[in-house]
C-alpha positions as CSV (number, residue, x, y, z in Angstrom):
1,X,15.2,20.3,7.1
2,X,15.9,17.1,9.1
3,X,13.3,14.9,7.3
4,X,14.5,16.3,4.0
5,X,18.1,15.3,4.8
6,X,16.9,11.8,5.8
7,X,15.0,11.4,2.5
8,X,18.2,12.5,0.5
9,X,20.1,10.1,2.4
10,X,17.8,7.4,1.7
11,X,17.8,8.2,-1.9
12,X,21.5,8.2,-2.2
13,X,21.6,4.6,-0.6
14,X,19.0,3.4,-2.9
15,X,20.7,4.6,-5.9
16,X,23.9,2.8,-4.7
17,X,22.0,-0.4,-4.5
18,X,20.2,0.1,-7.8
19,X,23.1,1.0,-10.0
20,X,25.0,-2.4,-9.9
21,X,21.8,-4.0,-11.4
22,X,22.2,-2.1,-14.5
23,X,25.2,-4.2,-15.3
24,X,24.6,-6.6,-18.2
25,X,21.1,-5.5,-18.7
26,X,19.4,-5.5,-22.0
27,X,17.5,-2.3,-23.2
28,X,14.2,-2.1,-25.0
29,X,13.0,1.4,-25.8
30,X,10.3,3.4,-27.5
31,X,9.8,7.2,-27.9
32,X,7.8,6.9,-24.6
33,X,9.7,4.5,-22.4
34,X,13.1,2.9,-21.7
35,X,12.9,-0.7,-20.2
36,X,15.9,-2.3,-18.8
37,X,16.0,-6.3,-18.2
38,X,17.8,-9.4,-18.1
39,X,16.9,-12.6,-19.8
40,X,14.7,-14.6,-19.5
41,X,12.0,-12.0,-18.8
42,X,12.1,-10.2,-22.3
43,X,8.5,-10.9,-22.8
44,X,7.5,-8.9,-19.7
45,X,9.9,-6.0,-21.0
46,X,7.7,-6.3,-24.4
47,X,4.5,-6.1,-22.2
48,X,5.7,-2.9,-20.6
49,X,6.2,-1.2,-23.8
50,X,2.8,-2.2,-24.9
51,X,0.9,-1.2,-21.8
52,X,2.7,2.0,-21.1
53,X,1.0,4.3,-23.8
54,X,-2.3,3.3,-22.2
55,X,-1.0,4.1,-18.6
56,X,0.5,7.2,-19.6
57,X,-2.6,8.5,-21.3
58,X,-4.9,7.4,-18.4
59,X,-2.8,9.4,-15.9
60,X,-2.6,12.4,-18.3
61,X,-6.5,12.3,-18.5
62,X,-6.9,12.0,-14.7
63,X,-4.7,14.9,-13.7
64,X,-4.9,16.9,-16.8
65,X,-1.1,17.1,-16.8
66,X,1.1,16.2,-19.8
67,X,3.7,13.4,-19.3
68,X,6.5,15.1,-20.7
69,X,9.4,12.9,-19.5
70,X,10.5,9.5,-20.6
71,X,10.9,7.0,-17.6
72,X,13.3,4.2,-17.3
73,X,11.6,0.9,-16.0
74,X,14.0,-1.5,-14.5
75,X,12.8,-5.2,-14.3
76,X,14.2,-7.3,-11.4
77,X,13.4,-11.0,-11.6
78,X,15.5,-11.7,-8.3
79,X,13.6,-11.2,-5.1
80,X,16.8,-11.2,-2.9
81,X,18.4,-8.4,-5.0
82,X,15.0,-6.4,-4.8
83,X,14.7,-6.9,-1.1
84,X,18.4,-5.6,-0.6
85,X,17.1,-2.4,-2.3
86,X,13.7,-1.9,-0.5
87,X,14.7,-3.5,2.9
88,X,11.6,-5.5,3.4
89,X,9.7,-8.4,1.8
90,X,6.3,-6.6,1.4
91,X,7.2,-3.9,-1.4
92,X,6.8,-5.0,-4.9
93,X,7.7,-1.9,-6.7
94,X,9.2,1.7,-6.2
95,X,9.9,4.9,-8.0
96,X,12.6,7.5,-7.6
97,X,11.0,10.6,-9.2
98,X,14.1,12.5,-9.3
99,X,15.8,10.0,-11.6
100,X,12.4,9.2,-13.5
101,X,13.1,5.8,-12.5
102,X,10.7,2.8,-11.8
103,X,11.9,-0.5,-10.4
104,X,9.5,-3.5,-10.6
105,X,9.9,-7.0,-8.9
106,X,8.7,-9.2,-11.6
107,X,8.6,-12.3,-9.4
108,X,5.6,-10.8,-7.7
109,X,4.2,-8.2,-9.7
110,X,1.4,-10.5,-11.3
111,X,0.5,-11.7,-7.8
112,X,-3.2,-10.9,-7.1
113,X,-4.4,-8.0,-6.7
114,X,-1.3,-6.6,-8.8
115,X,-1.0,-6.6,-12.5
116,X,1.7,-5.1,-14.6
117,X,-0.6,-2.2,-15.7
118,X,-1.7,-1.2,-12.4
119,X,1.6,-1.3,-10.6
120,X,3.2,0.7,-13.4
121,X,0.3,3.2,-13.2
122,X,0.9,3.7,-9.5
123,X,4.7,4.1,-10.0
124,X,4.3,6.5,-12.8
125,X,1.9,8.5,-10.9
126,X,4.6,9.1,-8.2
127,X,6.9,10.6,-10.8
128,X,4.2,12.7,-12.4
129,X,3.2,14.2,-9.2
130,X,6.7,15.2,-8.3
131,X,7.4,16.7,-11.8
132,X,4.5,19.0,-11.1
133,X,5.0,19.7,-7.3
134,X,8.1,20.3,-5.3
135,X,8.8,17.5,-3.1
136,X,8.8,19.2,0.2
137,X,5.2,20.5,-0.6
138,X,4.0,16.9,-1.2
139,X,3.6,14.9,2.2
140,X,4.0,11.2,1.8
141,X,0.3,10.4,2.8
142,X,-1.0,12.5,0.0
143,X,1.6,11.2,-2.3
144,X,0.6,7.6,-1.7
145,X,-3.0,8.3,-1.2
146,X,-3.4,10.0,-4.6
147,X,-1.3,7.2,-6.5
148,X,-3.4,4.5,-5.0
149,X,-6.6,6.4,-5.8
150,X,-5.4,6.9,-9.4
151,X,-4.3,3.3,-9.8
152,X,-7.5,1.8,-8.6
153,X,-6.6,1.3,-5.0
154,X,-3.3,-0.5,-5.7
155,X,-0.5,0.1,-3.4
156,X,3.2,-1.0,-4.0
157,X,3.2,-3.2,-1.0
158,X,2.2,-6.8,-0.8
159,X,-0.3,-7.1,2.2
160,X,-3.3,-9.5,2.6
161,X,-4.7,-7.4,5.3
162,X,-7.7,-6.2,3.2
163,X,-8.2,-3.2,5.4
164,X,-8.3,-4.7,8.8
165,X,-5.4,-2.6,10.2
166,X,-7.3,0.7,9.7
167,X,-10.6,-0.7,11.1
168,X,-8.9,-1.9,14.1
169,X,-6.9,1.3,14.6
170,X,-10.1,3.5,14.1
171,X,-11.9,1.5,16.6
172,X,-9.2,1.6,19.3
173,X,-8.5,5.0,18.6
174,X,-4.7,4.3,17.5
175,X,-4.8,5.9,13.9
176,X,-1.4,7.5,12.9
177,X,-2.0,11.5,12.8
178,X,-1.8,13.0,9.6
179,X,1.2,15.3,10.8
180,X,3.2,12.1,11.4
181,X,2.7,10.8,7.8
182,X,5.1,13.2,6.3
183,X,7.4,10.2,6.2
184,X,6.2,6.6,6.6
185,X,7.3,4.1,9.5
186,X,9.5,1.4,8.8
187,X,8.1,-1.4,10.8
188,X,5.7,-3.6,8.8
189,X,2.6,-3.3,10.8
190,X,2.9,0.6,11.0
191,X,3.6,0.8,7.3
192,X,0.5,-1.1,6.2
193,X,-1.7,1.2,8.2
194,X,0.1,4.3,6.8
195,X,-0.7,3.1,3.2
196,X,-4.3,2.3,4.2
197,X,-4.9,5.7,5.9
198,X,-3.4,7.4,3.0
199,X,-5.7,5.7,0.6
200,X,-8.7,6.2,3.1
201,X,-8.3,10.0,3.5
202,X,-7.9,10.7,-0.3
203,X,-10.9,8.5,-1.0
204,X,-12.8,10.5,1.7
205,X,-11.9,13.8,0.0
206,X,-13.1,12.5,-3.3
207,X,-16.4,11.1,-1.8
208,X,-17.1,14.5,0.0
209,X,-15.7,17.0,-2.5
210,X,-15.7,15.0,-5.8
211,X,-12.7,14.2,-8.1
212,X,-12.5,18.0,-8.6
213,X,-11.6,18.5,-5.0
214,X,-8.5,16.6,-4.9
215,X,-7.3,17.8,-8.3
216,X,-7.7,21.4,-7.0
217,X,-5.6,20.6,-3.9
218,X,-3.0,19.3,-6.3
219,X,-3.2,22.3,-8.6
220,X,-2.7,24.7,-5.5
221,X,0.3,22.7,-4.6
222,X,1.6,22.9,-8.1
223,X,1.5,26.7,-7.7
224,X,3.6,26.8,-4.6
225,X,1.1,26.7,-1.6
226,X,1.7,24.6,1.3
227,X,-0.7,21.7,1.8
228,X,-2.6,23.3,4.7
229,X,-3.3,26.3,2.4
230,X,-4.1,24.0,-0.5
231,X,-6.5,22.2,1.3
232,X,-8.3,25.4,2.8
233,X,-8.5,26.9,-0.6
234,X,-9.8,23.8,-2.4
235,X,-12.1,22.3,0.1
236,X,-12.9,25.4,2.2
237,X,-11.9,23.7,5.4
238,X,-8.7,23.3,7.4
239,X,-6.3,20.2,7.4
240,X,-7.3,19.6,11.2
241,X,-11.0,20.0,10.5
242,X,-10.6,17.5,7.5
243,X,-8.7,15.2,9.8
244,X,-11.4,15.3,12.5
245,X,-14.2,14.7,9.9
246,X,-12.5,11.9,8.3
247,X,-11.8,10.2,11.8
248,X,-15.6,10.4,12.4
249,X,-16.3,9.0,9.1
250,X,-14.2,6.1,9.9
251,X,-15.8,5.5,13.1
252,X,-19.1,5.4,11.6
253,X,-17.9,2.8,8.9
254,X,-15.6,0.6,11.2
255,X,-17.9,-0.5,14.1
256,X,-17.4,-3.6,16.3
257,X,-20.2,-5.1,14.0
258,X,-18.0,-4.5,10.9
259,X,-14.8,-5.8,12.3
260,X,-16.6,-9.1,13.4
261,X,-17.9,-9.2,9.7
262,X,-14.3,-8.7,8.4
263,X,-13.1,-11.6,10.7
264,X,-16.2,-13.8,10.5
265,X,-14.5,-16.9,9.4
266,X,-11.6,-16.5,11.8
267,X,-13.9,-16.2,14.5
268,X,-16.1,-19.2,13.5
269,X,-13.0,-21.3,13.1
270,X,-11.9,-20.3,16.5
271,X,-15.3,-21.4,18.1
272,X,-15.3,-24.5,16.2
273,X,-11.9,-25.3,17.6
274,X,-13.0,-24.5,21.2
275,X,-16.1,-26.6,20.7
276,X,-13.9,-29.6,19.3
277,X,-11.7,-29.3,22.4
278,X,-14.5,-29.1,24.8
279,X,-16.2,-32.2,23.0
280,X,-12.7,-34.0,23.3
281,X,-12.3,-33.2,27.1
282,X,-15.9,-34.4,27.8
283,X,-15.2,-37.7,26.0
284,X,-11.9,-38.2,28.0
285,X,-14.0,-37.6,31.1
286,X,-16.8,-39.9,30.0
287,X,-14.1,-42.6,29.3
288,X,-12.4,-42.1,32.5
289,X,-15.7,-42.2,34.5
290,X,-16.7,-45.3,32.7
291,X,-13.3,-46.9,33.5
292,X,-13.7,-46.1,37.2
293,X,-17.2,-47.4,37.2
294,X,-16.0,-50.7,35.6
295,X,-13.1,-50.9,38.1
296,X,-15.4,-50.3,41.0
297,X,-17.9,-53.0,39.7
298,X,-15.1,-55.4,39.4
299,X,-14.0,-54.7,43.2
300,X,-17.5,-55.3,44.4
301,X,-17.6,-58.7,42.5
302,X,-14.4,-59.7,44.2
């Protein structure tokens, strides 16, 4: 109940910050989507209306659920205003499912690896999940993990970590427990790890039990079962067993050898720097020794 109260409060504050942005916005709408924007990004608004039907059809096919709502997509081209809404610099988009609302930071939505289509798909996925599953039955790790899986691994945060956080956490046994990912942490480092763990566990479910395995979990959630019961009925193992098996999988995947491989260029650069410093120190010593030798010879001559 406490977690739900925090979520409702966060939603209320977020809506307060979003609403002023609507002022003076242009509207572009079709039968499927409404786009709100300010000039000079009318071309991006047009692109949203063009790619949305494909995004909508892809998600409907993936989950076998009809998209019966018409979302509003708000395009923000001012990074300062967007940051005020999300509270950090690494989030590039977010969705408010209860309002059928998607907000995109257009100043960064085209930054690699993001595309407008993949980011839109990720946020629409959140709304689709919450339209079919009651929010209190959908833990954040599953919500985010499924949406990353459905959008080709794209999350809504700007992070160049490339999986290092989960590799390091796995090797040091500092993974965040699934039970603690009902809500995500606020600090940047832990937030990145939470996203990576969410994506990893859903990908693990798909690799071990197939696409139908994760779809069955979602169907049981839709019917009103808890996440524990949905996993037990769909995968024939408990959530505890799933987490234990997933951890074992990560340990096999993320060894010290793989970690060194991830950071090979950094390590080589560091070694090269040490060699350079060592060489410089030796050169100074040689110069000093040569100078001392010259001074000694001069003294003998005198």
